[in-house]
DRENTI-914522 format. One record per residue: residue in three letters; x, y, z of N, C-alpha, C in turn. Coordinates in Angstrom, 1 decimal. Layout:
N
<"ALA",<X,Y,Z>,<X,Y,Z>,<X,Y,Z>>
...
//
This chain:
84
<"MET",<82.0,34.1,189.0>,<82.9,35.2,189.2>,<82.6,36.2,188.1>>
<"ALA",<82.7,37.5,188.4>,<82.4,38.6,187.5>,<83.6,38.7,186.5>>
<"GLU",<83.2,39.0,185.3>,<84.3,39.3,184.3>,<84.9,40.6,184.5>>
<"THR",<86.2,40.6,184.4>,<87.0,41.9,184.6>,<87.2,42.5,183.2>>
<"LYS",<86.8,43.8,183.1>,<87.0,44.5,181.9>,<87.8,45.8,182.1>>
<"THR",<88.5,46.2,181.0>,<89.3,47.4,181.1>,<88.3,48.6,180.9>>
<"LEU",<88.8,49.8,181.3>,<87.9,51.0,181.1>,<87.6,51.2,179.6>>
<"TYR",<88.6,50.8,178.8>,<88.3,51.0,177.3>,<87.2,50.0,176.9>>
<"GLU",<87.2,48.8,177.4>,<86.2,47.9,177.0>,<84.8,48.3,177.5>>
<"LEU",<84.8,48.9,178.7>,<83.5,49.5,179.2>,<83.1,50.6,178.4>>
<"GLY",<84.0,51.4,177.9>,<83.7,52.5,177.0>,<83.1,52.0,175.7>>
<"GLU",<83.6,50.9,175.2>,<83.0,50.3,174.0>,<81.6,49.8,174.2>>
<"GLU",<81.3,49.3,175.4>,<80.0,48.9,175.8>,<79.0,50.1,175.7>>
<"TYR",<79.5,51.2,176.3>,<78.7,52.4,176.3>,<78.4,52.8,174.8>>
<"GLU",<79.4,52.7,173.9>,<79.2,53.1,172.5>,<78.2,52.2,171.9>>
<"ARG",<78.2,50.9,172.2>,<77.1,50.0,171.7>,<75.8,50.4,172.2>>
<"GLU",<75.7,50.8,173.4>,<74.4,51.3,174.0>,<74.0,52.6,173.2>>
<"VAL",<74.9,53.5,172.9>,<74.6,54.7,172.1>,<74.0,54.3,170.8>>
<"GLN",<74.5,53.3,170.1>,<73.9,52.9,168.9>,<72.5,52.3,169.0>>
<"GLN",<72.3,51.6,170.1>,<70.9,51.1,170.4>,<70.0,52.2,170.6>>
<"LEU",<70.4,53.2,171.4>,<69.6,54.4,171.7>,<69.3,55.2,170.4>>
<"LYS",<70.3,55.3,169.5>,<70.0,56.0,168.3>,<69.0,55.3,167.4>>
<"ARG",<69.0,53.9,167.4>,<68.0,53.2,166.7>,<66.6,53.4,167.3>>
<"ARG",<66.5,53.4,168.6>,<65.2,53.7,169.3>,<64.7,55.1,169.0>>
<"ILE",<65.7,56.1,169.0>,<65.3,57.5,168.6>,<64.7,57.5,167.2>>
<"ALA",<65.4,56.8,166.3>,<64.9,56.8,164.9>,<63.5,56.2,164.8>>
<"GLU",<63.3,55.2,165.5>,<62.0,54.5,165.5>,<60.9,55.5,166.1>>
<"LYS",<61.2,56.2,167.2>,<60.2,57.1,167.8>,<60.0,58.3,166.9>>
<"ARG",<61.0,58.8,166.2>,<60.8,59.9,165.3>,<60.0,59.5,164.1>>
<"CYS",<60.2,58.3,163.6>,<59.4,57.8,162.5>,<57.9,57.7,162.9>>
<"ALA",<57.7,57.2,164.1>,<56.3,57.1,164.7>,<55.7,58.4,164.8>>
<"LEU",<56.5,59.4,165.3>,<56.0,60.8,165.5>,<55.6,61.4,164.2>>
<"ARG",<56.3,61.1,163.1>,<56.0,61.7,161.8>,<54.7,61.1,161.3>>
<"GLY",<54.4,59.9,161.7>,<53.2,59.2,161.3>,<51.9,59.6,162.0>>
<"ILE",<52.0,60.4,163.0>,<50.8,60.9,163.7>,<50.2,62.0,163.0>>
<"ALA",<48.9,62.0,162.9>,<48.2,63.0,162.1>,<48.2,64.4,162.9>>
<"SER",<48.0,64.4,164.2>,<48.0,65.6,164.9>,<49.2,65.7,165.9>>
<"VAL",<50.0,66.7,165.7>,<51.1,66.9,166.6>,<50.7,67.4,168.0>>
<"CYS",<49.4,67.7,168.2>,<48.9,68.1,169.5>,<48.2,67.0,170.2>>
<"SER",<48.3,65.8,169.7>,<47.6,64.7,170.4>,<48.3,64.2,171.6>>
<"ASN",<47.7,63.4,172.4>,<48.3,62.8,173.6>,<49.4,61.8,173.2>>
<"GLU",<49.2,61.1,172.1>,<50.2,60.2,171.6>,<51.5,60.9,171.1>>
<"ALA",<51.3,62.0,170.4>,<52.4,62.8,170.0>,<53.2,63.4,171.2>>
<"TYR",<52.4,63.8,172.2>,<53.0,64.4,173.4>,<53.9,63.3,174.1>>
<"GLU",<53.4,62.1,174.2>,<54.1,61.0,174.8>,<55.4,60.7,174.1>>
<"LEU",<55.3,60.6,172.7>,<56.4,60.3,171.9>,<57.5,61.4,172.1>>
<"LYS",<57.1,62.7,172.1>,<58.0,63.8,172.3>,<58.7,63.7,173.7>>
<"ARG",<58.0,63.3,174.7>,<58.5,63.1,176.0>,<59.6,62.0,176.0>>
<"GLU",<59.2,60.9,175.4>,<60.1,59.7,175.3>,<61.4,60.1,174.6>>
<"LEU",<61.2,60.9,173.5>,<62.4,61.3,172.7>,<63.3,62.2,173.5>>
<"LYS",<62.7,63.1,174.3>,<63.5,63.9,175.1>,<64.4,63.1,176.1>>
<"VAL",<63.8,62.1,176.7>,<64.6,61.2,177.6>,<65.6,60.5,176.8>>
<"LEU",<65.3,59.9,175.7>,<66.2,59.1,174.9>,<67.4,60.0,174.4>>
<"TYR",<67.1,61.2,174.0>,<68.2,62.1,173.6>,<69.2,62.4,174.8>>
<"SER",<68.6,62.6,175.9>,<69.5,62.8,177.1>,<70.3,61.6,177.4>>
<"GLU",<69.7,60.4,177.4>,<70.4,59.2,177.7>,<71.5,59.0,176.7>>
<"CYS",<71.2,59.2,175.4>,<72.2,59.0,174.4>,<73.4,59.9,174.5>>
<"ARG",<73.1,61.2,174.8>,<74.2,62.2,175.0>,<75.1,61.8,176.2>>
<"GLU",<74.5,61.4,177.3>,<75.2,61.0,178.5>,<76.0,59.8,178.2>>
<"ALA",<75.5,58.8,177.6>,<76.2,57.5,177.3>,<77.4,57.8,176.4>>
<"ALA",<77.2,58.7,175.4>,<78.3,59.0,174.5>,<79.5,59.7,175.2>>
<"GLU",<79.1,60.6,176.1>,<80.1,61.3,176.9>,<80.9,60.3,177.8>>
<"ILE",<80.1,59.4,178.5>,<80.8,58.5,179.3>,<81.7,57.5,178.5>>
<"ALA",<81.2,57.1,177.4>,<82.0,56.2,176.5>,<83.4,56.9,176.2>>
<"GLU",<83.3,58.1,175.8>,<84.5,58.8,175.4>,<85.4,59.0,176.6>>
<"TYR",<84.8,59.3,177.7>,<85.6,59.5,179.0>,<86.3,58.2,179.3>>
<"LEU",<85.6,57.1,179.3>,<86.2,55.8,179.7>,<87.3,55.4,178.7>>
<"LYS",<87.0,55.6,177.4>,<88.0,55.1,176.4>,<89.3,55.9,176.4>>
<"ASN",<89.2,57.2,176.9>,<90.3,58.1,176.9>,<90.8,58.3,178.3>>
<"TYR",<90.4,57.5,179.2>,<90.8,57.8,180.6>,<92.3,57.9,180.9>>
<"TYR",<93.1,57.1,180.2>,<94.5,57.2,180.5>,<95.3,58.1,179.6>>
<"GLN",<94.6,58.8,178.7>,<95.2,59.7,177.8>,<95.5,61.0,178.6>>
<"PRO",<96.4,61.8,178.1>,<96.6,63.1,178.8>,<95.4,63.9,178.7>>
<"HIS",<95.1,64.7,179.8>,<93.8,65.4,179.9>,<93.9,66.8,179.3>>
<"LYS",<94.9,67.1,178.6>,<95.1,68.4,178.0>,<93.9,68.8,177.1>>
<"GLY",<93.2,69.8,177.4>,<92.1,70.3,176.5>,<90.9,69.5,176.5>>
<"ARG",<90.8,68.4,177.3>,<89.6,67.6,177.3>,<88.7,68.0,178.4>>
<"ARG",<87.4,68.0,178.0>,<86.4,68.4,179.0>,<86.2,67.2,179.9>>
<"GLU",<86.2,67.5,181.2>,<86.0,66.5,182.2>,<84.5,66.3,182.5>>
<"ILE",<84.0,65.1,182.6>,<82.6,64.8,182.9>,<82.4,64.9,184.4>>
<"PHE",<83.3,64.2,185.1>,<83.2,64.1,186.5>,<84.1,65.0,187.3>>
<"ARG",<83.6,65.7,188.2>,<84.5,66.6,189.0>,<84.4,66.1,190.5>>
<"TYR",<85.5,65.9,191.0>,<85.6,65.4,192.4>,<86.2,66.5,193.3>>
<"LYS",<85.6,66.7,194.5>,<86.1,67.8,195.4>,<87.1,67.2,196.3>>
//
């Protein structure tokens, strides 16, 4: 049987994922600094991977905040999801 979690707990899971993504970003940035030529194929691949990781990290952080504050009043808060 699947474990039931609150939205807040799911938000905390997303926050843990954000921390893992940040560690991966730091590793990739360190590897990029170690490359002699910033125009090499290896550098290009690392930059592409970093772009994806930055996007994933930003999205996970927004979802974490949304889930953790789901039941708080929505005054002044930017909504991630818009339903028609």
